[in-house]
C-alpha positions as CSV (number, residue, x, y, z in Angstrom):
1,M,102.5,115.4,151.9
2,K,105.5,115.5,149.5
3,R,104.8,111.9,148.3
4,S,101.3,112.5,147.6
5,L,102.2,115.6,145.7
6,C,104.5,113.4,143.4
7,V,101.9,111.1,143.0
8,S,99.5,113.6,141.7
9,L,102.2,114.7,139.3
10,F,103.1,111.5,138.1
11,L,99.5,110.7,137.2
12,A,99.2,113.9,135.7
13,L,102.1,113.6,133.5
14,S,101.3,109.6,132.7
15,S,97.4,110.9,131.9
16,A,99.3,113.6,129.9
17,A,101.7,111.3,127.8
18,A,98.5,108.9,127.3
19,A,96.6,111.7,125.5
20,K,99.4,112.5,123.1
21,N,97.8,113.9,119.9
22,L,99.5,112.2,117.0
23,L,97.3,113.9,114.9
24,I,98.7,117.4,115.5
25,D,102.0,116.1,116.4
26,K,102.9,114.5,113.4
27,V,100.6,116.3,110.8
28,P,101.5,120.1,110.5
29,P,98.9,122.3,109.3
30,S,100.6,122.4,105.8
31,G,99.5,118.7,105.5
32,A,100.7,115.3,104.7
33,C,100.6,113.1,102.1
34,F,100.1,109.2,101.9
35,F,99.8,106.6,99.1
36,R,99.8,103.0,98.2
37,R,99.5,101.4,94.8
38,Y,98.6,97.8,94.8
39,D,100.7,95.6,92.9
40,E,99.6,92.8,90.9
41,A,101.2,89.9,93.6
42,H,99.0,91.3,96.2
43,L,95.8,91.8,94.4
44,R,96.0,87.9,93.2
45,G,96.7,87.2,96.6
46,H,93.8,88.9,97.9
47,P,91.2,88.4,95.0
48,G,88.4,90.0,96.6
49,Q,89.7,93.2,97.0
50,T,88.7,96.0,94.1
51,V,91.1,99.2,95.4
52,V,93.9,99.4,93.4
53,S,95.3,102.5,95.2
54,V,94.8,104.9,97.8
55,R,95.8,108.4,98.4
56,L,95.3,110.2,101.6
57,S,95.6,114.1,102.6
58,L,95.4,115.9,106.1
59,Q,96.0,119.6,106.3
60,R,94.7,122.4,108.1
61,E,92.9,124.2,105.3
62,L,89.3,126.0,105.8
63,A,89.7,129.0,108.2
64,T,86.8,127.0,110.1
65,T,89.1,124.0,110.7
66,P,90.0,124.0,114.7
67,E,94.1,124.1,115.3
68,D,93.7,120.7,116.4
69,A,91.7,119.1,113.7
70,R,92.8,118.3,109.9
71,D,90.8,118.8,106.6
72,L,90.4,115.2,104.8
73,R,90.7,113.9,101.4
74,V,90.7,110.5,100.8
75,E,91.0,109.3,96.9
76,L,90.4,104.9,96.0
77,R,90.8,104.0,92.7
78,H,88.8,100.4,92.2
79,K,89.7,97.9,89.1
80,G,87.3,98.5,86.5
81,H,86.5,102.2,86.9
82,G,87.9,104.8,85.1
83,K,86.9,107.2,87.7
84,P,88.3,107.2,91.2
85,F,86.1,107.8,94.1
86,Y,86.9,110.6,96.4
87,V,85.9,111.1,100.1
88,V,86.5,114.3,101.8
89,G,85.8,115.6,105.8
90,G,87.2,116.2,108.8
91,C,89.6,114.4,111.5
92,V,90.3,115.1,115.0
93,W,92.0,113.2,117.7
94,S,90.2,111.1,120.2
95,E,91.1,109.0,122.9
96,E,87.6,107.0,122.4
97,A,87.9,107.3,118.5
98,N,86.7,103.4,117.6
99,R,84.1,103.0,120.8
100,D,80.4,104.5,120.1
101,V,78.4,106.1,122.5
102,S,77.6,102.6,124.5
103,G,81.5,102.1,124.3
104,A,81.0,99.2,121.9
105,R,83.8,99.1,119.1
106,L,82.9,100.6,116.0
107,V,85.5,98.8,113.9
108,R,86.2,95.3,114.9
109,S,89.3,95.0,112.8
110,F,90.7,97.8,114.3
111,R,91.9,97.2,117.9
112,K,93.1,100.6,119.3
113,D,90.6,102.9,120.7
114,A,93.0,106.4,120.3
115,A,93.1,107.6,116.4
116,A,92.3,110.3,114.5
117,Q,88.6,110.3,114.4
118,C,87.4,111.3,110.9
119,M,84.0,112.3,109.9
120,A,83.2,112.1,105.8
121,R,80.6,114.6,104.6
122,G,78.0,113.8,102.3
123,G,77.5,117.1,101.0
124,L,79.5,120.1,100.5
125,G,78.7,124.0,101.0
126,G,78.1,123.6,104.7
127,S,76.1,120.7,104.4
128,A,75.3,118.8,107.9
129,E,74.8,115.4,106.4
130,E,77.4,112.7,107.4
131,G,78.8,110.6,105.1
132,G,80.6,107.7,107.6
133,E,82.5,108.3,110.6
134,F,86.0,106.2,110.9
135,P,89.8,106.0,112.4
136,I,92.6,106.5,111.2
137,D,95.5,105.2,113.0
138,L,98.8,107.3,113.0
139,A,102.0,105.1,113.4
140,E,104.4,107.2,116.3
141,D,107.1,108.1,113.9
142,G,104.5,109.7,111.3
143,A,105.9,107.7,108.3
144,S,102.6,105.7,107.8
145,V,99.0,105.3,108.6
146,T,96.3,103.0,108.3
147,L,92.6,103.6,107.3
148,Y,89.9,101.6,108.6
149,L,86.7,102.3,106.8
150,D,83.6,100.6,107.5
151,E,80.9,99.1,105.7
152,G,80.6,102.1,103.5
153,V,81.3,105.8,102.9
154,S,79.8,108.3,101.0
155,G,81.8,110.4,98.2
156,W,81.8,111.3,94.4
157,R,82.8,109.0,91.9
158,G,84.9,111.6,89.7
159,P,86.0,114.9,90.8
160,D,82.6,116.3,89.7
161,Q,81.4,117.4,92.9
162,K,78.5,119.7,92.2
163,K,76.6,116.1,91.6
164,K,74.8,114.5,95.0
165,S,77.5,112.5,96.8
166,V,76.8,108.7,96.6
167,Y,77.2,106.0,99.3
168,L,80.0,103.5,98.2
169,E,79.5,100.0,100.3
170,L,82.7,98.5,101.0
171,T,83.3,94.7,101.0
172,R,85.6,93.2,104.0
173,Q,88.8,92.8,101.7
174,N,88.2,97.0,100.7
175,R,88.3,98.3,104.3
176,V,91.6,98.5,105.5
177,F,94.6,100.3,104.3
178,E,98.2,100.3,105.2
179,L,99.6,103.8,103.4
180,E,103.5,105.1,103.5
181,R,103.8,108.6,104.3
182,V,105.2,110.3,100.4
183,D,106.2,114.0,99.3
184,P,103.6,116.4,99.7
185,A,103.6,117.0,96.1
186,A,102.1,113.9,95.6
187,C,98.7,115.2,96.9
188,V,98.7,118.3,95.1
189,E,96.6,117.7,92.0
190,L,94.2,115.8,94.5
191,D,94.0,119.0,96.9
192,K,93.4,121.1,94.3
193,S,90.9,119.0,92.2
194,I,88.7,118.2,95.1
195,A,86.9,120.8,98.0
196,V,86.6,119.8,101.3
197,D,83.8,122.3,101.7
């Protein structure tokens, strides 16, 4: 009896450990900011990459956002475009963030299953229009994230969100971004100028 109780307790604890929610553990409701600017050497080595910088903000901002979720803003700056491309949405932790309903991998370049599962919004003001689904892999120490976009995502070219969102097609070289955690002040302007809903 004692042995089966110990085994049951061990399995329960192992399951709980496996289900660790890094989104909540590493990103407080007040938020976290992640950023990367690609230097000329990197861009020369990756000639198909047009994204020159990425800024990502996660925080619990909206009153309707559940405690275990975070609101999302992403700013993509491209070569040859004066205005950044903005993506907004929400993220929750999922043990199957990178699997579709049939169990197939959603983003092939992301080899894990557990991650922050994010959904871009294709509109604001309670719009139910979806703008794309993608995982964000959080480092165990919370010091970095890897953003895995798929073939495209909806958002706005420039900060005017009164315009209809557009779908941005992404080439293979413009889908995966490793970002470092930076001072939250680096996302203040992004958070003020871009609404999440």
